[in-house]
C-alpha positions as CSV (number, residue, x, y, z in Angstrom):
1,L,-7.5,-8.3,0.4
2,I,-4.5,-7.6,2.7
3,Q,-1.8,-10.6,3.8
4,H,-0.5,-9.7,6.6
5,A,2.3,-12.0,8.6
6,P,1.5,-13.7,11.5
7,G,2.6,-12.1,14.4
8,A,3.6,-8.7,12.4
9,G,1.1,-6.7,14.0
10,K,-2.6,-7.4,12.0
11,T,-4.6,-6.8,15.0
12,E,-3.1,-3.4,15.4
13,T,-3.7,-2.7,12.0
14,I,-7.1,-3.8,12.4
15,L,-7.8,-1.6,15.0
16,L,-6.1,1.0,13.7
17,L,-8.0,1.2,10.4
18,V,-11.2,1.2,12.3
19,F,-10.4,3.7,14.6
20,C,-9.5,6.0,11.5
21,A,-12.3,4.8,9.3
22,L,-14.6,6.0,12.4
23,E,-12.7,8.5,13.9
24,E,-12.7,10.8,10.8
25,G,-16.1,10.3,9.5
26,L,-15.9,8.1,6.6
27,V,-17.9,5.4,7.7
28,D,-20.8,5.3,10.7
29,R,-20.1,1.9,11.3
30,V,-17.5,-1.0,11.0
31,V,-18.2,-4.3,11.2
32,I,-15.5,-6.7,12.4
33,L,-16.1,-10.5,11.7
34,N,-13.5,-13.4,12.4
35,Y,-13.9,-17.1,12.7
36,A,-13.5,-18.6,16.3
37,V,-15.1,-17.1,19.8
38,D,-11.7,-17.3,21.4
39,L,-10.3,-14.8,19.0
40,E,-13.2,-12.6,19.0
41,E,-13.0,-12.4,22.8
42,Q,-9.2,-11.5,22.7
43,L,-10.1,-8.7,20.3
44,L,-12.7,-7.3,22.0
45,V,-10.2,-6.9,25.4
46,R,-7.4,-5.6,22.9
47,A,-9.9,-3.1,21.0
48,K,-11.0,-2.0,23.9
49,R,-7.9,-1.0,25.7
50,F,-6.5,0.0,22.2
51,W,-9.2,2.3,21.4
52,G,-9.3,3.7,25.2
53,A,-5.8,4.6,24.8
54,L,-6.5,6.9,22.0
55,R,-9.7,8.0,23.7
56,A,-12.0,6.7,20.8
57,G,-15.3,8.5,20.6
58,F,-17.4,5.4,19.4
59,T,-18.8,2.3,20.7
60,V,-17.7,-1.3,20.2
61,R,-20.2,-4.1,21.1
62,R,-20.3,-7.7,20.3
63,A,-23.1,-9.5,18.8
64,E,-23.6,-13.1,20.5
65,T,-26.5,-13.9,18.0
66,A,-28.0,-13.3,14.8
67,V,-30.5,-11.5,15.9
68,D,-28.5,-9.5,17.8
69,L,-26.4,-8.8,14.8
70,A,-29.6,-7.6,12.9
71,D,-30.7,-5.1,15.9
72,M,-27.0,-3.5,16.2
73,L,-26.7,-2.7,12.1
74,G,-28.6,0.5,12.9
75,S,-26.4,1.9,15.5
76,K,-23.0,3.5,14.6
77,G,-19.5,2.2,16.1
78,A,-17.6,-0.8,16.0
79,L,-19.3,-4.3,16.1
80,L,-17.5,-7.8,16.4
81,S,-19.0,-10.7,15.4
82,L,-18.6,-13.9,13.8
83,L,-18.4,-15.1,9.9
84,Q,-20.2,-18.4,11.1
85,K,-23.6,-16.1,11.6
86,F,-23.7,-15.7,7.8
87,T,-24.2,-19.3,6.8
88,S,-27.2,-17.6,5.7
89,C,-28.3,-13.8,4.9
90,P,-29.3,-13.0,8.4
91,V,-29.8,-9.3,7.3
92,Q,-29.4,-7.2,4.0
93,L,-28.6,-3.4,4.6
94,P,-30.3,-0.8,2.6
95,D,-28.0,0.9,0.0
96,A,-27.6,4.1,2.2
97,A,-26.5,2.5,5.1
98,S,-24.3,-0.3,3.4
99,S,-22.3,2.8,1.8
100,R,-21.4,4.1,5.2
101,T,-20.2,0.6,6.5
102,L,-16.5,-1.0,6.1
103,V,-16.6,-4.8,6.8
104,V,-13.4,-6.3,8.1
105,I,-12.7,-9.6,7.9
106,D,-9.9,-11.1,9.5
107,E,-8.7,-14.8,8.5
108,A,-10.4,-13.9,5.5
109,H,-9.5,-17.1,4.0
110,R,-11.9,-19.3,6.5
111,G,-14.6,-18.0,4.7
112,I,-14.7,-19.4,0.9
113,P,-16.6,-22.2,0.0
114,E,-14.9,-25.3,1.3
115,E,-15.6,-24.1,4.7
116,G,-19.1,-22.2,3.7
117,T,-20.2,-19.5,2.0
118,Y,-19.6,-16.7,4.8
119,I,-17.9,-14.4,2.7
120,Q,-20.9,-14.5,-0.6
121,N,-23.2,-14.1,2.3
122,V,-21.7,-11.0,3.9
123,D,-21.5,-9.3,0.4
124,L,-25.4,-10.4,-0.1
125,A,-25.8,-8.6,3.6
126,F,-23.8,-5.1,3.1
127,G,-24.3,-4.7,-0.6
128,R,-22.1,-1.4,-1.5
129,A,-20.0,-1.8,1.8
130,S,-16.4,-1.4,1.5
131,K,-14.9,-4.4,2.5
132,V,-11.1,-5.1,3.6
133,L,-9.9,-8.7,3.9
134,F,-6.5,-10.0,6.2
135,T,-5.2,-13.1,5.5
136,A,-1.8,-14.6,6.3
137,T,-3.0,-17.8,4.0
138,P,-4.6,-16.7,1.2
139,K,-5.8,-19.9,-0.9
140,Q,-6.5,-19.5,-4.6
141,D,-10.1,-19.3,-4.2
142,T,-9.6,-15.9,-1.7
143,L,-7.4,-14.3,-4.5
144,R,-9.7,-15.0,-7.4
145,R,-12.7,-13.5,-5.6
146,F,-11.0,-10.3,-3.8
147,G,-7.3,-9.8,-5.4
148,T,-4.0,-11.1,-7.3
149,L,-0.7,-12.5,-5.4
150,R,2.0,-9.5,-5.7
151,C,4.9,-8.3,-3.4
152,D,4.6,-4.5,-2.9
153,A,7.5,-4.5,-0.5
């Protein structure tokens, strides 16, 4: 769980993390989840520009539906989707695939129980996948589940 101040370059941090993980072959796929269609659209535009400038050797796709998400998880590259697709568990990756997957959740505090059980279903769907969660405003439930509050500055 990474607390990132608003306006401090969180999107660029996410895009660089994804680029490095895929380009270095650390994972086969990265699933980037957030909570709003407009944020997802903005991220897709910024990702294409950012990764294009770096001449990324992977594709980026957007899952419009839960069916799209399930279909696209078998392929390599970056995949953008919404946390709301996880009101249930739309798919479960086998251990071999999940261990080669990175899940990045933007605004992670929005996936905690008072707004649904999205992150719990992400855990079920992606099993052994590595997960990196970003938030500017961690809730106590988020901290309890994914980390502790401390200052490393």
